[in-house]
PyMOL Python script that loads the backbone (N, CA, C, O; Angstrom):
from pymol import cmd

cmd.read_pdbstr("""\
ATOM      1  N   MET A   1     148.669 -96.138 -56.173  1.00  0.00           N
ATOM      2  CA  MET A   1     146.982 -95.884 -56.838  1.00  0.00           C
ATOM      3  C   MET A   1     147.070 -96.879 -57.759  1.00  0.00           C
ATOM      4  O   MET A   1     148.216 -97.168 -58.105  1.00  0.00           O
ATOM      5  N   ARG A   2     145.794 -97.736 -58.457  1.00  0.00           N
ATOM      6  CA  ARG A   2     145.448 -98.177 -59.437  1.00  0.00           C
ATOM      7  C   ARG A   2     144.032 -96.981 -60.600  1.00  0.00           C
ATOM      8  O   ARG A   2     142.999 -96.393 -60.280  1.00  0.00           O
ATOM      9  N   ARG A   3     144.677 -97.120 -61.742  1.00  0.00           N
ATOM     10  CA  ARG A   3     143.734 -96.706 -62.689  1.00  0.00           C
ATOM     11  C   ARG A   3     142.764 -96.963 -62.963  1.00  0.00           C
ATOM     12  O   ARG A   3     142.661 -98.187 -63.043  1.00  0.00           O
ATOM     13  N   SER A   4     141.554 -96.269 -63.262  1.00  0.00           N
ATOM     14  CA  SER A   4     140.398 -97.349 -63.641  1.00  0.00           C
ATOM     15  C   SER A   4     140.200 -98.540 -65.252  1.00  0.00           C
ATOM     16  O   SER A   4     139.362 -99.385 -65.564  1.00  0.00           O
ATOM     17  N   ASP A   5     141.426 -98.015 -65.898  1.00  0.00           N
ATOM     18  CA  ASP A   5     142.007 -98.591 -66.910  1.00  0.00           C
ATOM     19  C   ASP A   5     143.275 -99.782 -67.007  1.00  0.00           C
ATOM     20  O   ASP A   5     143.505-100.459 -68.009  1.00  0.00           O
ATOM     21  N   GLN A   6     143.928 -99.840 -65.877  1.00  0.00           N
ATOM     22  CA  GLN A   6     144.797-100.904 -65.338  1.00  0.00           C
ATOM     23  C   GLN A   6     144.328-102.149 -64.196  1.00  0.00           C
ATOM     24  O   GLN A   6     143.284-102.321 -63.566  1.00  0.00           O
ATOM     25  N   TRP A   7     145.494-102.836 -64.254  1.00  0.00           N
ATOM     26  CA  TRP A   7     145.193-104.019 -63.675  1.00  0.00           C
ATOM     27  C   TRP A   7     146.484-104.027 -62.192  1.00  0.00           C
ATOM     28  O   TRP A   7     146.421-104.766 -61.209  1.00  0.00           O
ATOM     29  N   PHE A   8     146.940-103.577 -62.313  1.00  0.00           N
ATOM     30  CA  PHE A   8     148.047-103.587 -61.477  1.00  0.00           C
ATOM     31  C   PHE A   8     148.156-101.809 -61.153  1.00  0.00           C
ATOM     32  O   PHE A   8     147.990-100.881 -61.944  1.00  0.00           O
ATOM     33  N   PRO A   9     148.581-101.773 -59.332  1.00  0.00           N
ATOM     34  CA  PRO A   9     148.576-100.404 -59.021  1.00  0.00           C
ATOM     35  C   PRO A   9     150.384 -99.939 -58.921  1.00  0.00           C
ATOM     36  O   PRO A   9     151.333-100.617 -58.530  1.00  0.00           O
ATOM     37  N   ARG A  10     150.348 -98.787 -59.350  1.00  0.00           N
ATOM     38  CA  ARG A  10     151.421 -98.202 -59.272  1.00  0.00           C
ATOM     39  C   ARG A  10     151.672 -96.583 -58.225  1.00  0.00           C
ATOM     40  O   ARG A  10     150.896 -95.628 -58.200  1.00  0.00           O
ATOM     41  N   TRP A  11     152.619 -96.685 -57.674  1.00  0.00           N
ATOM     42  CA  TRP A  11     153.252 -95.853 -56.955  1.00  0.00           C
ATOM     43  C   TRP A  11     153.385 -94.232 -57.289  1.00  0.00           C
ATOM     44  O   TRP A  11     154.100 -93.622 -58.084  1.00  0.00           O
ATOM     45  N   THR A  12     152.104 -93.681 -56.064  1.00  0.00           N
ATOM     46  CA  THR A  12     152.068 -92.195 -56.693  1.00  0.00           C
ATOM     47  C   THR A  12     151.469 -91.370 -55.778  1.00  0.00           C
ATOM     48  O   THR A  12     150.406 -91.728 -55.270  1.00  0.00           O
ATOM     49  N   PRO A  13     151.866 -90.548 -55.547  1.00  0.00           N
ATOM     50  CA  PRO A  13     152.277 -89.630 -54.003  1.00  0.00           C
ATOM     51  C   PRO A  13     150.265 -89.649 -53.853  1.00  0.00           C
ATOM     52  O   PRO A  13     149.478 -89.959 -54.747  1.00  0.00           O
ATOM     53  N   ILE A  14     149.995 -89.289 -52.687  1.00  0.00           N
ATOM     54  CA  ILE A  14     148.460 -88.774 -52.458  1.00  0.00           C
ATOM     55  C   ILE A  14     148.517 -87.746 -51.315  1.00  0.00           C
ATOM     56  O   ILE A  14     149.496 -87.312 -50.708  1.00  0.00           O
ATOM     57  N   SER A  15     146.780 -87.383 -51.139  1.00  0.00           N
ATOM     58  CA  SER A  15     147.291 -86.051 -50.061  1.00  0.00           C
ATOM     59  C   SER A  15     146.003 -86.593 -49.175  1.00  0.00           C
ATOM     60  O   SER A  15     145.122 -87.189 -49.795  1.00  0.00           O
ATOM     61  N   VAL A  16     145.853 -86.400 -47.674  1.00  0.00           N
ATOM     62  CA  VAL A  16     144.764 -86.539 -46.830  1.00  0.00           C
ATOM     63  C   VAL A  16     144.342 -85.573 -46.747  1.00  0.00           C
ATOM     64  O   VAL A  16     145.084 -84.609 -46.561  1.00  0.00           O
ATOM     65  N   HIS A  17     142.612 -85.382 -46.873  1.00  0.00           N
ATOM     66  CA  HIS A  17     142.493 -83.722 -46.051  1.00  0.00           C
ATOM     67  C   HIS A  17     141.586 -84.131 -44.839  1.00  0.00           C
ATOM     68  O   HIS A  17     140.873 -85.106 -45.076  1.00  0.00           O
ATOM     69  N   ILE A  18     141.492 -83.690 -43.832  1.00  0.00           N
ATOM     70  CA  ILE A  18     140.684 -84.134 -42.674  1.00  0.00           C
ATOM     71  C   ILE A  18     140.168 -83.120 -42.350  1.00  0.00           C
ATOM     72  O   ILE A  18     140.660 -82.047 -42.000  1.00  0.00           O
ATOM     73  N   ALA A  19     138.488 -83.655 -42.536  1.00  0.00           N
ATOM     74  CA  ALA A  19     137.697 -82.446 -42.401  1.00  0.00           C
ATOM     75  C   ALA A  19     137.139 -82.369 -40.915  1.00  0.00           C
ATOM     76  O   ALA A  19     137.458 -83.255 -40.122  1.00  0.00           O
ATOM     77  N   GLU A  20     136.230 -81.223 -40.490  1.00  0.00           N
ATOM     78  CA  GLU A  20     135.611 -81.334 -39.696  1.00  0.00           C
ATOM     79  C   GLU A  20     134.308 -82.167 -39.304  1.00  0.00           C
ATOM     80  O   GLU A  20     133.350 -81.952 -40.047  1.00  0.00           O
ATOM     81  N   ALA A  21     134.150 -82.854 -38.524  1.00  0.00           N
ATOM     82  CA  ALA A  21     132.764 -83.884 -38.384  1.00  0.00           C
ATOM     83  C   ALA A  21     131.553 -83.247 -38.509  1.00  0.00           C
ATOM     84  O   ALA A  21     131.180 -82.107 -38.231  1.00  0.00           O
ATOM     85  N   VAL A  22     131.034 -84.175 -38.965  1.00  0.00           N
ATOM     86  CA  VAL A  22     129.825 -83.338 -39.458  1.00  0.00           C
ATOM     87  C   VAL A  22     128.304 -84.590 -38.522  1.00  0.00           C
ATOM     88  O   VAL A  22     128.034 -85.790 -38.590  1.00  0.00           O
ATOM     89  N   GLN A  23     127.790 -83.524 -37.847  1.00  0.00           N
ATOM     90  CA  GLN A  23     126.844 -85.129 -36.312  1.00  0.00           C
ATOM     91  C   GLN A  23     125.508 -84.620 -37.362  1.00  0.00           C
ATOM     92  O   GLN A  23     125.447 -83.801 -38.279  1.00  0.00           O
ATOM     93  N   PRO A  24     124.920 -85.161 -36.991  1.00  0.00           N
ATOM     94  CA  PRO A  24     123.116 -85.541 -37.472  1.00  0.00           C
ATOM     95  C   PRO A  24     122.583 -84.519 -36.126  1.00  0.00           C
ATOM     96  O   PRO A  24     122.822 -84.236 -34.952  1.00  0.00           O
ATOM     97  N   ALA A  25     121.665 -84.217 -37.311  1.00  0.00           N
ATOM     98  CA  ALA A  25     120.680 -82.940 -36.291  1.00  0.00           C
ATOM     99  C   ALA A  25     119.469 -84.132 -35.276  1.00  0.00           C
ATOM    100  O   ALA A  25     118.673 -83.700 -34.443  1.00  0.00           O
ATOM    101  N   GLY A  26     119.632 -85.658 -35.644  1.00  0.00           N
ATOM    102  CA  GLY A  26     119.000 -85.986 -34.741  1.00  0.00           C
ATOM    103  C   GLY A  26     118.594 -87.749 -35.351  1.00  0.00           C
ATOM    104  O   GLY A  26     119.270 -88.295 -36.224  1.00  0.00           O
ATOM    105  N   ALA A  27     117.728 -88.221 -34.868  1.00  0.00           N
ATOM    106  CA  ALA A  27     118.475 -89.401 -34.903  1.00  0.00           C
ATOM    107  C   ALA A  27     116.822 -90.134 -35.815  1.00  0.00           C
ATOM    108  O   ALA A  27     116.140 -91.155 -35.729  1.00  0.00           O
ATOM    109  N   ASP A  28     116.825 -89.190 -36.419  1.00  0.00           N
ATOM    110  CA  ASP A  28     115.037 -89.973 -37.187  1.00  0.00           C
ATOM    111  C   ASP A  28     115.897 -89.959 -38.758  1.00  0.00           C
ATOM    112  O   ASP A  28     116.893 -89.276 -38.994  1.00  0.00           O
ATOM    113  N   PHE A  29     115.324 -90.747 -39.563  1.00  0.00           N
ATOM    114  CA  PHE A  29     115.672 -90.986 -40.751  1.00  0.00           C
ATOM    115  C   PHE A  29     115.923 -89.720 -41.969  1.00  0.00           C
ATOM    116  O   PHE A  29     116.725 -89.825 -42.897  1.00  0.00           O
ATOM    117  N   LYS A  30     115.104 -88.618 -41.731  1.00  0.00           N
ATOM    118  CA  LYS A  30     114.991 -87.271 -42.818  1.00  0.00           C
ATOM    119  C   LYS A  30     116.956 -87.194 -42.027  1.00  0.00           C
ATOM    120  O   LYS A  30     117.805 -87.321 -42.910  1.00  0.00           O
ATOM    121  N   SER A  31     117.453 -87.037 -40.774  1.00  0.00           N
ATOM    122  CA  SER A  31     118.132 -86.397 -40.395  1.00  0.00           C
ATOM    123  C   SER A  31     119.333 -87.502 -40.832  1.00  0.00           C
ATOM    124  O   SER A  31     120.437 -87.120 -41.218  1.00  0.00           O
ATOM    125  N   ILE A  32     118.968 -88.895 -40.718  1.00  0.00           N
ATOM    126  CA  ILE A  32     120.491 -89.319 -41.500  1.00  0.00           C
ATOM    127  C   ILE A  32     120.448 -89.057 -42.834  1.00  0.00           C
ATOM    128  O   ILE A  32     121.585 -89.147 -43.298  1.00  0.00           O
ATOM    129  N   LEU A  33     119.567 -88.747 -43.724  1.00  0.00           N
ATOM    130  CA  LEU A  33     119.583 -88.212 -44.996  1.00  0.00           C
ATOM    131  C   LEU A  33     120.213 -86.798 -45.043  1.00  0.00           C
ATOM    132  O   LEU A  33     120.798 -86.293 -46.001  1.00  0.00           O
ATOM    133  N   LYS A  34     120.007 -86.316 -43.958  1.00  0.00           N
ATOM    134  CA  LYS A  34     120.923 -84.615 -44.927  1.00  0.00           C
ATOM    135  C   LYS A  34     122.125 -84.742 -44.304  1.00  0.00           C
ATOM    136  O   LYS A  34     122.913 -83.949 -44.818  1.00  0.00           O
ATOM    137  N   CYS A  35     122.929 -85.753 -42.914  1.00  0.00           N
ATOM    138  CA  CYS A  35     123.578 -85.941 -42.306  1.00  0.00           C
ATOM    139  C   CYS A  35     124.837 -86.928 -43.540  1.00  0.00           C
ATOM    140  O   CYS A  35     126.066 -86.882 -43.581  1.00  0.00           O
ATOM    141  N   ARG A  36     123.869 -87.711 -44.367  1.00  0.00           N
ATOM    142  CA  ARG A  36     124.713 -88.242 -45.860  1.00  0.00           C
ATOM    143  C   ARG A  36     125.479 -86.915 -46.759  1.00  0.00           C
ATOM    144  O   ARG A  36     126.640 -86.634 -47.055  1.00  0.00           O
ATOM    145  N   ASP A  37     123.931 -86.212 -47.029  1.00  0.00           N
ATOM    146  CA  ASP A  37     123.582 -85.191 -48.198  1.00  0.00           C
ATOM    147  C   ASP A  37     125.199 -84.846 -47.681  1.00  0.00           C
ATOM    148  O   ASP A  37     126.148 -85.077 -48.430  1.00  0.00           O
ATOM    149  N   ALA A  38     125.361 -84.324 -46.447  1.00  0.00           N
ATOM    150  CA  ALA A  38     126.226 -83.143 -46.036  1.00  0.00           C
ATOM    151  C   ALA A  38     127.662 -83.425 -45.960  1.00  0.00           C
ATOM    152  O   ALA A  38     128.596 -82.647 -45.761  1.00  0.00           O
ATOM    153  N   VAL A  39     127.656 -84.687 -46.158  1.00  0.00           N
ATOM    154  CA  VAL A  39     129.089 -85.714 -45.420  1.00  0.00           C
ATOM    155  C   VAL A  39     129.536 -85.868 -47.098  1.00  0.00           C
ATOM    156  O   VAL A  39     130.665 -85.587 -47.500  1.00  0.00           O
ATOM    157  N   ARG A  40     128.366 -86.392 -48.028  1.00  0.00           N
ATOM    158  CA  ARG A  40     128.717 -85.737 -49.545  1.00  0.00           C
ATOM    159  C   ARG A  40     129.819 -85.008 -50.335  1.00  0.00           C
ATOM    160  O   ARG A  40     130.776 -85.112 -51.102  1.00  0.00           O
ATOM    161  N   ASP A  41     128.914 -84.088 -49.517  1.00  0.00           N
ATOM    162  CA  ASP A  41     129.559 -82.603 -50.155  1.00  0.00           C
ATOM    163  C   ASP A  41     130.681 -82.268 -49.888  1.00  0.00           C
ATOM    164  O   ASP A  41     131.532 -81.879 -50.687  1.00  0.00           O
ATOM    165  N   ALA A  42     130.812 -82.426 -48.388  1.00  0.00           N
ATOM    166  CA  ALA A  42     132.588 -82.012 -47.675  1.00  0.00           C
ATOM    167  C   ALA A  42     133.272 -82.916 -48.596  1.00  0.00           C
ATOM    168  O   ALA A  42     134.318 -82.450 -49.048  1.00  0.00           O
ATOM    169  N   ILE A  43     132.915 -84.233 -49.042  1.00  0.00           N
ATOM    170  CA  ILE A  43     133.841 -84.863 -49.552  1.00  0.00           C
ATOM    171  C   ILE A  43     134.275 -84.479 -51.287  1.00  0.00           C
ATOM    172  O   ILE A  43     135.271 -84.791 -51.940  1.00  0.00           O
ATOM    173  N   LEU A  44     133.228 -83.793 -51.598  1.00  0.00           N
ATOM    174  CA  LEU A  44     133.057 -83.276 -53.174  1.00  0.00           C
ATOM    175  C   LEU A  44     133.331 -82.515 -53.269  1.00  0.00           C
ATOM    176  O   LEU A  44     133.220 -81.953 -54.359  1.00  0.00           O
ATOM    177  N   ALA A  45     134.049 -81.754 -51.916  1.00  0.00           N
ATOM    178  CA  ALA A  45     134.791 -80.286 -52.550  1.00  0.00           C
ATOM    179  C   ALA A  45     136.037 -80.298 -52.476  1.00  0.00           C
ATOM    180  O   ALA A  45     136.691 -79.576 -53.228  1.00  0.00           O
ATOM    181  N   HIS A  46     136.639 -81.112 -51.560  1.00  0.00           N
ATOM    182  CA  HIS A  46     137.716 -81.317 -51.981  1.00  0.00           C
ATOM    183  C   HIS A  46     138.221 -82.753 -52.704  1.00  0.00           C
ATOM    184  O   HIS A  46     139.414 -83.023 -52.567  1.00  0.00           O
ATOM    185  N   CYS A  47     137.562 -83.483 -53.299  1.00  0.00           N
ATOM    186  CA  CYS A  47     138.283 -84.637 -54.294  1.00  0.00           C
ATOM    187  C   CYS A  47     138.358 -84.683 -55.602  1.00  0.00           C
ATOM    188  O   CYS A  47     138.784 -85.661 -56.216  1.00  0.00           O
ATOM    189  N   ARG A  48     137.850 -83.371 -56.254  1.00  0.00           N
ATOM    190  CA  ARG A  48     137.874 -82.506 -57.741  1.00  0.00           C
ATOM    191  C   ARG A  48     137.435 -83.483 -58.620  1.00  0.00           C
ATOM    192  O   ARG A  48     138.059 -83.578 -59.677  1.00  0.00           O
ATOM    193  N   GLU A  49     136.264 -84.420 -58.374  1.00  0.00           N
ATOM    194  CA  GLU A  49     135.808 -85.291 -59.429  1.00  0.00           C
ATOM    195  C   GLU A  49     134.267 -84.870 -59.495  1.00  0.00           C
ATOM    196  O   GLU A  49     133.537 -84.518 -58.568  1.00  0.00           O
ATOM    197  N   PRO A  50     134.043 -84.976 -60.555  1.00  0.00           N
ATOM    198  CA  PRO A  50     132.118 -84.684 -60.920  1.00  0.00           C
ATOM    199  C   PRO A  50     131.292 -85.489 -59.640  1.00  0.00           C
ATOM    200  O   PRO A  50     131.964 -86.343 -59.062  1.00  0.00           O
ATOM    201  N   ASP A  51     130.140 -85.317 -59.247  1.00  0.00           N
ATOM    202  CA  ASP A  51     128.767 -85.628 -58.550  1.00  0.00           C
ATOM    203  C   ASP A  51     128.301 -86.645 -59.177  1.00  0.00           C
ATOM    204  O   ASP A  51     127.071 -86.646 -59.135  1.00  0.00           O
ATOM    205  N   LEU A  52     128.787 -87.609 -59.805  1.00  0.00           N
ATOM    206  CA  LEU A  52     127.648 -88.416 -60.201  1.00  0.00           C
ATOM    207  C   LEU A  52     126.798 -89.123 -59.892  1.00  0.00           C
ATOM    208  O   LEU A  52     126.002 -89.724 -60.615  1.00  0.00           O
ATOM    209  N   GLY A  53     126.936 -89.109 -58.305  1.00  0.00           N
ATOM    210  CA  GLY A  53     125.465 -89.368 -57.352  1.00  0.00           C
ATOM    211  C   GLY A  53     124.043 -88.764 -57.985  1.00  0.00           C
ATOM    212  O   GLY A  53     122.954 -89.075 -57.503  1.00  0.00           O
ATOM    213  N   GLU A  54     124.179 -87.912 -59.062  1.00  0.00           N
ATOM    214  CA  GLU A  54     123.338 -86.792 -58.677  1.00  0.00           C
ATOM    215  C   GLU A  54     122.805 -87.549 -60.329  1.00  0.00           C
ATOM    216  O   GLU A  54     121.608 -87.835 -60.357  1.00  0.00           O
ATOM    217  N   LEU A  55     123.395 -87.778 -61.279  1.00  0.00           N
ATOM    218  CA  LEU A  55     122.968 -88.554 -61.902  1.00  0.00           C
ATOM    219  C   LEU A  55     121.594 -90.276 -61.367  1.00  0.00           C
ATOM    220  O   LEU A  55     120.692 -90.827 -61.998  1.00  0.00           O
ATOM    221  N   MET A  56     121.697 -90.315 -61.122  1.00  0.00           N
ATOM    222  CA  MET A  56     121.331 -91.673 -60.186  1.00  0.00           C
ATOM    223  C   MET A  56     120.231 -91.731 -58.591  1.00  0.00           C
ATOM    224  O   MET A  56     119.724 -92.695 -58.017  1.00  0.00           O
ATOM    225  N   ARG A  57     120.201 -90.369 -58.311  1.00  0.00           N
ATOM    226  CA  ARG A  57     119.304 -89.926 -57.248  1.00  0.00           C
ATOM    227  C   ARG A  57     117.818 -90.033 -57.063  1.00  0.00           C
ATOM    228  O   ARG A  57     117.192 -89.792 -58.095  1.00  0.00           O
ATOM    229  N   VAL A  58     117.221 -90.279 -56.194  1.00  0.00           N
ATOM    230  CA  VAL A  58     115.671 -90.584 -56.982  1.00  0.00           C
ATOM    231  C   VAL A  58     115.391 -89.834 -55.829  1.00  0.00           C
ATOM    232  O   VAL A  58     115.557 -90.217 -54.671  1.00  0.00           O
ATOM    233  N   GLU A  59     114.822 -88.409 -56.315  1.00  0.00           N
ATOM    234  CA  GLU A  59     113.484 -88.026 -55.246  1.00  0.00           C
ATOM    235  C   GLU A  59     112.206 -88.245 -54.160  1.00  0.00           C
ATOM    236  O   GLU A  59     110.998 -88.176 -54.388  1.00  0.00           O
ATOM    237  N   THR A  60     112.785 -88.480 -53.129  1.00  0.00           N
ATOM    238  CA  THR A  60     111.464 -89.297 -52.190  1.00  0.00           C
ATOM    239  C   THR A  60     110.855 -87.832 -51.344  1.00  0.00           C
ATOM    240  O   THR A  60     111.238 -86.663 -51.320  1.00  0.00           O
ATOM    241  N   GLU A  61     109.950 -88.426 -50.824  1.00  0.00           N
ATOM    242  CA  GLU A  61     108.965 -87.307 -50.166  1.00  0.00           C
ATOM    243  C   GLU A  61     109.889 -87.154 -49.029  1.00  0.00           C
ATOM    244  O   GLU A  61     109.920 -85.924 -49.020  1.00  0.00           O
ATOM    245  N   GLN A  62     110.693 -87.519 -48.027  1.00  0.00           N
ATOM    246  CA  GLN A  62     111.416 -87.512 -47.341  1.00  0.00           C
ATOM    247  C   GLN A  62     113.108 -86.851 -47.779  1.00  0.00           C
ATOM    248  O   GLN A  62     113.813 -86.359 -46.898  1.00  0.00           O
ATOM    249  N   THR A  63     113.439 -86.915 -48.811  1.00  0.00           N
ATOM    250  CA  THR A  63     114.502 -85.983 -49.210  1.00  0.00           C
ATOM    251  C   THR A  63     113.614 -84.991 -49.519  1.00  0.00           C
ATOM    252  O   THR A  63     113.991 -84.092 -48.768  1.00  0.00           O
ATOM    253  N   ALA A  64     112.481 -84.471 -50.263  1.00  0.00           N
ATOM    254  CA  ALA A  64     112.248 -83.246 -50.687  1.00  0.00           C
ATOM    255  C   ALA A  64     111.758 -82.696 -49.773  1.00  0.00           C
ATOM    256  O   ALA A  64     111.334 -81.609 -50.164  1.00  0.00           O
ATOM    257  N   ALA A  65     111.498 -82.907 -48.314  1.00  0.00           N
ATOM    258  CA  ALA A  65     110.388 -81.708 -47.951  1.00  0.00           C
ATOM    259  C   ALA A  65     112.004 -81.380 -46.900  1.00  0.00           C
ATOM    260  O   ALA A  65     112.059 -80.415 -46.138  1.00  0.00           O
TER     261      ALA A  65
END
""", "prot")
cmd.dss("prot")
cmd.show_as("cartoon", "prot")
cmd.util.cbc("prot")
cmd.orient("prot")
């Protein structure tokens, strides 16, 4: 692993969680966005990091509906 303030990696144990597959509800763009958000939520539930994407996410008509 490499910390954000270091140039060289160091040995450290990691853990990997394999979650259930997230399937899109359809093939339209709105379904793809919902699938993307569901995957993001699943990752955030296990990574113990803040959701910085909320600072940059722009609400559009398609994601608001």
